[in-house]
N, CA, C and O atoms as a GROMACS GRO file, in nm:
protein
  376
    1MET      N    1  -5.004   0.716  -4.697
    1MET     CA    2  -4.887   0.788  -4.737
    1MET      C    3  -4.763   0.718  -4.681
    1MET      O    4  -4.762   0.676  -4.565
    2LEU      N    5  -4.659   0.707  -4.762
    2LEU     CA    6  -4.535   0.645  -4.718
    2LEU      C    7  -4.430   0.751  -4.693
    2LEU      O    8  -4.415   0.846  -4.770
    3PHE      N    9  -4.358   0.734  -4.586
    3PHE     CA   10  -4.250   0.826  -4.552
    3PHE      C   11  -4.122   0.749  -4.532
    3PHE      O   12  -4.123   0.638  -4.478
    4ALA      N   13  -4.011   0.806  -4.574
    4ALA     CA   14  -3.881   0.745  -4.548
    4ALA      C   15  -3.846   0.771  -4.403
    4ALA      O   16  -3.876   0.878  -4.350
    5PRO      N   17  -3.783   0.677  -4.338
    5PRO     CA   18  -3.744   0.700  -4.198
    5PRO      C   19  -3.651   0.819  -4.188
    5PRO      O   20  -3.567   0.842  -4.275
    6ALA      N   21  -3.666   0.895  -4.082
    6ALA     CA   22  -3.584   1.015  -4.062
    6ALA      C   23  -3.436   0.980  -4.048
    6ALA      O   24  -3.350   1.064  -4.076
    7HIS      N   25  -3.406   0.860  -4.005
    7HIS     CA   26  -3.268   0.820  -3.983
    7HIS      C   27  -3.208   0.745  -4.102
    7HIS      O   28  -3.100   0.687  -4.091
    8ALA      N   29  -3.277   0.745  -4.215
    8ALA     CA   30  -3.228   0.672  -4.333
    8ALA      C   31  -3.091   0.727  -4.373
    8ALA      O   32  -3.070   0.848  -4.380
    9ALA      N   33  -3.001   0.637  -4.399
    9ALA     CA   34  -2.866   0.677  -4.439
    9ALA      C   35  -2.867   0.730  -4.582
    9ALA      O   36  -2.932   0.673  -4.670
   10VAL      N   37  -2.797   0.837  -4.604
   10VAL     CA   38  -2.783   0.894  -4.737
   10VAL      C   39  -2.651   0.843  -4.793
   10VAL      O   40  -2.546   0.856  -4.730
   11GLU      N   41  -2.657   0.785  -4.912
   11GLU     CA   42  -2.535   0.734  -4.974
   11GLU      C   43  -2.444   0.852  -5.009
   11GLU      O   44  -2.491   0.955  -5.056
   12PRO      N   45  -2.316   0.836  -4.986
   12PRO     CA   46  -2.224   0.946  -5.018
   12PRO      C   47  -2.219   0.968  -5.168
   12PRO      O   48  -2.221   0.874  -5.248
   13ALA      N   49  -2.212   1.093  -5.206
   13ALA     CA   50  -2.198   1.126  -5.347
   13ALA      C   51  -2.063   1.075  -5.396
   13ALA      O   52  -1.965   1.072  -5.322
   14TYR      N   53  -2.060   1.037  -5.522
   14TYR     CA   54  -1.939   0.979  -5.580
   14TYR      C   55  -1.815   1.066  -5.560
   14TYR      O   56  -1.712   1.014  -5.517
   15PRO      N   57  -1.821   1.196  -5.588
   15PRO     CA   58  -1.698   1.277  -5.571
   15PRO      C   59  -1.645   1.276  -5.427
   15PRO      O   60  -1.524   1.271  -5.405
   16GLN      N   61  -1.737   1.282  -5.330
   16GLN     CA   62  -1.694   1.281  -5.190
   16GLN      C   63  -1.635   1.145  -5.152
   16GLN      O   64  -1.535   1.137  -5.081
   17ALA      N   65  -1.698   1.038  -5.200
   17ALA     CA   66  -1.649   0.904  -5.170
   17ALA      C   67  -1.512   0.882  -5.235
   17ALA      O   68  -1.423   0.822  -5.175
   18LEU      N   69  -1.496   0.932  -5.356
   18LEU     CA   70  -1.367   0.920  -5.426
   18LEU      C   71  -1.259   0.995  -5.349
   18LEU      O   72  -1.147   0.944  -5.334
   19LEU      N   73  -1.290   1.113  -5.301
   19LEU     CA   74  -1.194   1.192  -5.223
   19LEU      C   75  -1.156   1.119  -5.095
   19LEU      O   76  -1.039   1.120  -5.054
   20LYS      N   77  -1.253   1.055  -5.032
   20LYS     CA   78  -1.226   0.982  -4.908
   20LYS      C   79  -1.129   0.866  -4.933
   20LYS      O   80  -1.041   0.839  -4.852
   21VAL      N   81  -1.146   0.797  -5.046
   21VAL     CA   82  -1.054   0.688  -5.078
   21VAL      C   83  -0.915   0.744  -5.108
   21VAL      O   84  -0.815   0.686  -5.066
   22LYS      N   85  -0.908   0.855  -5.180
   22LYS     CA   86  -0.777   0.915  -5.208
   22LYS      C   87  -0.706   0.952  -5.078
   22LYS      O   88  -0.586   0.930  -5.065
   23GLU      N   89  -0.780   1.008  -4.983
   23GLU     CA   90  -0.721   1.043  -4.854
   23GLU      C   91  -0.674   0.917  -4.780
   23GLU      O   92  -0.568   0.917  -4.718
   24ALA      N   93  -0.752   0.811  -4.788
   24ALA     CA   94  -0.714   0.685  -4.723
   24ALA      C   95  -0.590   0.625  -4.788
   24ALA      O   96  -0.503   0.572  -4.718
   25THR      N   97  -0.581   0.633  -4.921
   25THR     CA   98  -0.462   0.578  -4.988
   25THR      C   99  -0.338   0.658  -4.950
   25THR      O  100  -0.230   0.602  -4.934
   26GLU      N  101  -0.353   0.789  -4.937
   26GLU     CA  102  -0.240   0.872  -4.895
   26GLU      C  103  -0.197   0.837  -4.752
   26GLU      O  104  -0.078   0.836  -4.722
   27ALA      N  105  -0.294   0.808  -4.666
   27ALA     CA  106  -0.263   0.767  -4.529
   27ALA      C  107  -0.188   0.634  -4.529
   27ALA      O  108  -0.091   0.617  -4.455
   28VAL      N  109  -0.232   0.541  -4.613
   28VAL     CA  110  -0.165   0.411  -4.623
   28VAL      C  111  -0.021   0.429  -4.669
   28VAL      O  112   0.072   0.379  -4.606
   29LEU      N  113  -0.004   0.500  -4.778
   29LEU     CA  114   0.130   0.516  -4.835
   29LEU      C  115   0.221   0.600  -4.746
   29LEU      O  116   0.343   0.583  -4.746
   30GLY      N  117   0.160   0.692  -4.668
   30GLY     CA  118   0.238   0.775  -4.577
   30GLY      C  119   0.255   0.714  -4.439
   30GLY      O  120   0.322   0.771  -4.353
   31ARG      N  121   0.193   0.596  -4.418
   31ARG     CA  122   0.201   0.524  -4.290
   31ARG      C  123   0.158   0.613  -4.172
   31ARG      O  124   0.227   0.620  -4.071
   32THR      N  125   0.044   0.680  -4.187
   32THR     CA  126  -0.003   0.770  -4.082
   32THR      C  127  -0.099   0.700  -3.987
   32THR      O  128  -0.206   0.752  -3.956
   33GLY      N  129  -0.060   0.584  -3.940
   33GLY     CA  130  -0.140   0.509  -3.844
   33GLY      C  131  -0.089   0.367  -3.832
   33GLY      O  132   0.003   0.326  -3.903
   34THR      N  133  -0.151   0.294  -3.741
   34THR     CA  134  -0.116   0.153  -3.725
   34THR      C  135  -0.172   0.073  -3.842
   34THR      O  136  -0.256   0.122  -3.917
   35GLU      N  137  -0.125  -0.049  -3.856
   35GLU     CA  138  -0.174  -0.134  -3.965
   35GLU      C  139  -0.325  -0.151  -3.958
   35GLU      O  140  -0.394  -0.138  -4.058
   36GLY      N  141  -0.376  -0.180  -3.839
   36GLY     CA  142  -0.520  -0.199  -3.823
   36GLY      C  143  -0.599  -0.074  -3.856
   36GLY      O  144  -0.706  -0.082  -3.917
   37CYS      N  145  -0.548   0.040  -3.815
   37CYS     CA  146  -0.614   0.167  -3.844
   37CYS      C  147  -0.618   0.193  -3.995
   37CYS      O  148  -0.721   0.233  -4.049
   38LEU      N  149  -0.506   0.169  -4.061
   38LEU     CA  150  -0.498   0.192  -4.205
   38LEU      C  151  -0.587   0.094  -4.281
   38LEU      O  152  -0.650   0.130  -4.380
   39GLN      N  153  -0.593  -0.031  -4.234
   39GLN     CA  154  -0.682  -0.129  -4.296
   39GLN      C  155  -0.827  -0.082  -4.286
   39GLN      O  156  -0.901  -0.085  -4.385
   40GLY      N  157  -0.866  -0.038  -4.168
   40GLY     CA  158  -1.003   0.008  -4.148
   40GLY      C  159  -1.035   0.132  -4.228
   40GLY      O  160  -1.143   0.144  -4.286
   41LYS      N  161  -0.941   0.224  -4.232
   41LYS     CA  162  -0.962   0.349  -4.305
   41LYS      C  163  -0.984   0.323  -4.454
   41LYS      O  164  -1.076   0.377  -4.514
   42LEU      N  165  -0.898   0.239  -4.512
   42LEU     CA  166  -0.911   0.211  -4.655
   42LEU      C  167  -1.035   0.128  -4.683
   42LEU      O  168  -1.106   0.154  -4.781
   43MET      N  169  -1.062   0.028  -4.601
   43MET     CA  170  -1.181  -0.055  -4.623
   43MET      C  171  -1.309   0.028  -4.611
   43MET      O  172  -1.398   0.016  -4.695
   44ASN      N  173  -1.318   0.110  -4.508
   44ASN     CA  174  -1.439   0.193  -4.492
   44ASN      C  175  -1.458   0.288  -4.609
   44ASN      O  176  -1.570   0.308  -4.656
   45ALA      N  177  -1.349   0.348  -4.655
   45ALA     CA  178  -1.358   0.439  -4.769
   45ALA      C  179  -1.400   0.364  -4.896
   45ALA      O  180  -1.480   0.415  -4.974
   46MET      N  181  -1.346   0.244  -4.915
   46MET     CA  182  -1.383   0.164  -5.033
   46MET      C  183  -1.529   0.121  -5.026
   46MET      O  184  -1.597   0.116  -5.129
   47VAL      N  185  -1.578   0.089  -4.907
   47VAL     CA  186  -1.720   0.053  -4.892
   47VAL      C  187  -1.807   0.172  -4.931
   47VAL      O  188  -1.906   0.155  -5.002
   48GLU      N  189  -1.772   0.291  -4.884
   48GLU     CA  190  -1.849   0.410  -4.920
   48GLU      C  191  -1.846   0.434  -5.070
   48GLU      O  192  -1.948   0.468  -5.130
   49LEU      N  193  -1.729   0.416  -5.131
   49LEU     CA  194  -1.718   0.436  -5.276
   49LEU      C  195  -1.802   0.333  -5.350
   49LEU      O  196  -1.874   0.367  -5.444
   50SER      N  197  -1.793   0.208  -5.309
   50SER     CA  198  -1.872   0.103  -5.372
   50SER      C  199  -2.022   0.132  -5.359
   50SER      O  200  -2.097   0.115  -5.455
   51ASN      N  201  -2.064   0.176  -5.242
   51ASN     CA  202  -2.205   0.211  -5.220
   51ASN      C  203  -2.248   0.328  -5.307
   51ASN      O  204  -2.358   0.328  -5.362
   52SER      N  205  -2.161   0.428  -5.321
   52SER     CA  206  -2.198   0.544  -5.403
   52SER      C  207  -2.205   0.504  -5.550
   52SER      O  208  -2.288   0.556  -5.625
   53CYS      N  209  -2.118   0.412  -5.592
   53CYS     CA  210  -2.124   0.363  -5.730
   53CYS      C  211  -2.256   0.290  -5.754
   53CYS      O  212  -2.322   0.311  -5.855
   54ASP      N  213  -2.294   0.205  -5.659
   54ASP     CA  214  -2.420   0.132  -5.671
   54ASP      C  215  -2.538   0.227  -5.674
   54ASP      O  216  -2.629   0.212  -5.756
   55ALA      N  217  -2.537   0.327  -5.586
   55ALA     CA  218  -2.649   0.420  -5.576
   55ALA      C  219  -2.665   0.504  -5.703
   55ALA      O  220  -2.777   0.539  -5.741
   56SER      N  221  -2.553   0.535  -5.767
   56SER     CA  222  -2.559   0.618  -5.887
   56SER      C  223  -2.561   0.536  -6.016
   56SER      O  224  -2.575   0.592  -6.125
   57GLY      N  225  -2.547   0.405  -6.004
   57GLY     CA  226  -2.547   0.319  -6.122
   57GLY      C  227  -2.418   0.324  -6.202
   57GLY      O  228  -2.415   0.283  -6.318
   58ARG      N  229  -2.312   0.373  -6.140
   58ARG     CA  230  -2.182   0.383  -6.210
   58ARG      C  231  -2.121   0.245  -6.225
   58ARG      O  232  -2.125   0.164  -6.133
   59LYS      N  233  -2.064   0.219  -6.341
   59LYS     CA  234  -1.991   0.095  -6.368
   59LYS      C  235  -1.865   0.134  -6.445
   59LYS      O  236  -1.863   0.128  -6.568
   60ASP      N  237  -1.762   0.172  -6.373
   60ASP     CA  238  -1.636   0.210  -6.437
   60ASP      C  239  -1.522   0.136  -6.366
   60ASP      O  240  -1.546   0.070  -6.265
   61PRO      N  241  -1.400   0.147  -6.416
   61PRO     CA  242  -1.289   0.073  -6.354
   61PRO      C  243  -1.268   0.106  -6.206
   61PRO      O  244  -1.231   0.019  -6.128
   62ILE      N  245  -1.290   0.230  -6.167
   62ILE     CA  246  -1.273   0.268  -6.026
   62ILE      C  247  -1.378   0.199  -5.940
   62ILE      O  248  -1.346   0.147  -5.834
   63CYS      N  249  -1.502   0.198  -5.986
   63CYS     CA  250  -1.609   0.130  -5.912
   63CYS      C  251  -1.584  -0.020  -5.906
   63CYS      O  252  -1.605  -0.082  -5.802
   64ASN      N  253  -1.540  -0.077  -6.016
   64ASN     CA  254  -1.509  -0.221  -6.019
   64ASN      C  255  -1.397  -0.254  -5.920
   64ASN      O  256  -1.402  -0.355  -5.851
   65PHE      N  257  -1.297  -0.168  -5.914
   65PHE     CA  258  -1.186  -0.188  -5.821
   65PHE      C  259  -1.236  -0.183  -5.676
   65PHE      O  260  -1.200  -0.267  -5.594
   66ALA      N  261  -1.319  -0.084  -5.647
   66ALA     CA  262  -1.374  -0.072  -5.511
   66ALA      C  263  -1.457  -0.195  -5.475
   66ALA      O  264  -1.446  -0.247  -5.364
   67ASP      N  265  -1.539  -0.241  -5.568
   67ASP     CA  266  -1.620  -0.360  -5.542
   67ASP      C  267  -1.533  -0.482  -5.512
   67ASP      O  268  -1.560  -0.556  -5.418
   68LYS      N  269  -1.429  -0.501  -5.592
   68LYS     CA  270  -1.339  -0.616  -5.572
   68LYS      C  271  -1.266  -0.606  -5.438
   68LYS      O  272  -1.249  -0.706  -5.368
   69PHE      N  273  -1.224  -0.486  -5.404
   69PHE     CA  274  -1.153  -0.466  -5.278
   69PHE      C  275  -1.244  -0.500  -5.160
   69PHE      O  276  -1.203  -0.567  -5.066
   70VAL      N  277  -1.367  -0.452  -5.166
   70VAL     CA  278  -1.463  -0.475  -5.058
   70VAL      C  279  -1.497  -0.622  -5.044
   70VAL      O  280  -1.517  -0.670  -4.932
   71MET      N  281  -1.502  -0.694  -5.154
   71MET     CA  282  -1.540  -0.835  -5.151
   71MET      C  283  -1.425  -0.927  -5.110
   71MET      O  284  -1.446  -1.046  -5.084
   72SER      N  285  -1.304  -0.874  -5.105
   72SER     CA  286  -1.189  -0.956  -5.066
   72SER      C  287  -1.162  -0.940  -4.916
   72SER      O  288  -1.221  -0.854  -4.850
   73SER      N  289  -1.073  -1.022  -4.866
   73SER     CA  290  -1.035  -1.007  -4.725
   73SER      C  291  -0.943  -0.885  -4.712
   73SER      O  292  -0.879  -0.844  -4.808
   74VAL      N  293  -0.939  -0.830  -4.593
   74VAL     CA  294  -0.856  -0.712  -4.570
   74VAL      C  295  -0.709  -0.753  -4.580
   74VAL      O  296  -0.664  -0.841  -4.507
   75PRO      N  297  -0.636  -0.688  -4.671
   75PRO     CA  298  -0.496  -0.729  -4.690
   75PRO      C  299  -0.404  -0.675  -4.581
   75PRO      O  300  -0.438  -0.579  -4.512
   76PRO      N  301  -0.287  -0.738  -4.566
   76PRO     CA  302  -0.185  -0.684  -4.475
   76PRO      C  303  -0.129  -0.555  -4.535
   76PRO      O  304  -0.167  -0.515  -4.645
   77LEU      N  305  -0.041  -0.491  -4.463
   77LEU     CA  306   0.011  -0.361  -4.504
   77LEU      C  307   0.068  -0.360  -4.645
   77LEU      O  308   0.044  -0.266  -4.721
   78ALA      N  309   0.144  -0.462  -4.682
   78ALA     CA  310   0.201  -0.468  -4.817
   78ALA      C  311   0.090  -0.472  -4.922
   78ALA      O  312   0.101  -0.410  -5.028
   79GLY      N  313  -0.017  -0.544  -4.893
   79GLY     CA  314  -0.131  -0.549  -4.984
   79GLY      C  315  -0.205  -0.417  -4.991
   79GLY      O  316  -0.258  -0.380  -5.095
   80LEU      N  317  -0.208  -0.346  -4.878
   80LEU     CA  318  -0.269  -0.213  -4.878
   80LEU      C  319  -0.191  -0.118  -4.968
   80LEU      O  320  -0.249  -0.039  -5.042
   81ASP      N  321  -0.058  -0.128  -4.961
   81ASP     CA  322   0.027  -0.044  -5.047
   81ASP      C  323  -0.006  -0.070  -5.194
   81ASP      O  324  -0.024   0.024  -5.272
   82GLU      N  325  -0.012  -0.197  -5.229
   82GLU     CA  326  -0.040  -0.234  -5.368
   82GLU      C  327  -0.178  -0.182  -5.411
   82GLU      O  328  -0.192  -0.128  -5.520
   83ALA      N  329  -0.277  -0.200  -5.326
   83ALA     CA  330  -0.412  -0.154  -5.358
   83ALA      C  331  -0.415  -0.002  -5.371
   83ALA      O  332  -0.479   0.052  -5.462
   84ALA      N  333  -0.345   0.068  -5.282
   84ALA     CA  334  -0.342   0.214  -5.287
   84ALA      C  335  -0.278   0.262  -5.417
   84ALA      O  336  -0.328   0.354  -5.482
   85GLN      N  337  -0.168   0.199  -5.455
   85GLN     CA  338  -0.100   0.238  -5.579
   85GLN      C  339  -0.187   0.209  -5.702
   85GLN      O  340  -0.193   0.290  -5.794
   86GLN      N  341  -0.253   0.094  -5.702
   86GLN     CA  342  -0.341   0.060  -5.815
   86GLN      C  343  -0.457   0.159  -5.824
   86GLN      O  344  -0.493   0.204  -5.933
   87PHE      N  345  -0.514   0.193  -5.710
   87PHE     CA  346  -0.625   0.287  -5.709
   87PHE      C  347  -0.581   0.423  -5.764
   87PHE      O  348  -0.650   0.482  -5.847
   88LEU      N  349  -0.467   0.472  -5.717
   88LEU     CA  350  -0.419   0.602  -5.764
   88LEU      C  351  -0.392   0.600  -5.914
   88LEU      O  352  -0.417   0.699  -5.983
   89LYS      N  353  -0.341   0.489  -5.966
   89LYS     CA  354  -0.320   0.478  -6.112
   89LYS      C  355  -0.452   0.486  -6.186
   89LYS      O  356  -0.462   0.550  -6.291
   90LEU      N  357  -0.555   0.421  -6.131
   90LEU     CA  358  -0.687   0.426  -6.196
   90LEU      C  359  -0.742   0.568  -6.199
   90LEU      O  360  -0.806   0.607  -6.296
   91THR      N  361  -0.717   0.644  -6.094
   91THR     CA  362  -0.771   0.780  -6.091
   91THR      C  363  -0.697   0.872  -6.187
   91THR      O  364  -0.749   0.977  -6.224
   92LEU      N  365  -0.577   0.833  -6.228
   92LEU     CA  366  -0.501   0.913  -6.323
   92LEU      C  367  -0.534   0.877  -6.468
   92LEU      O  368  -0.503   0.953  -6.560
   93SER      N  369  -0.597   0.761  -6.487
   93SER     CA  370  -0.633   0.717  -6.622
   93SER      C  371  -0.748   0.801  -6.675
   93SER      O  372  -0.837   0.840  -6.600
   94PRO      N  373  -0.745   0.829  -6.807
   94PRO     CA  374  -0.855   0.908  -6.864
   94PRO      C  375  -0.986   0.833  -6.865
   94PRO      O  376  -1.088   0.887  -6.910
   0.00000   0.00000   0.00000
């Protein structure tokens, strides 16, 4: 009999991961932390979103954006602003 390890990580559900990225983008745009903190917050949220997309098999513009963000180097604050604004535009698209 095979058992999954008790400590196996559960991938975040897409809606929760999406909410986490929205919160991170609001933090970036509102400057509610140091540059390093905001970089980490947005990158970690994007990693969770990318993982949830992979786990659920989603392939949409939001998932593609998260994948590209994760695969790139962490941008400086101006780049975080741009990424946050682009992400929010994607979430408003039908």
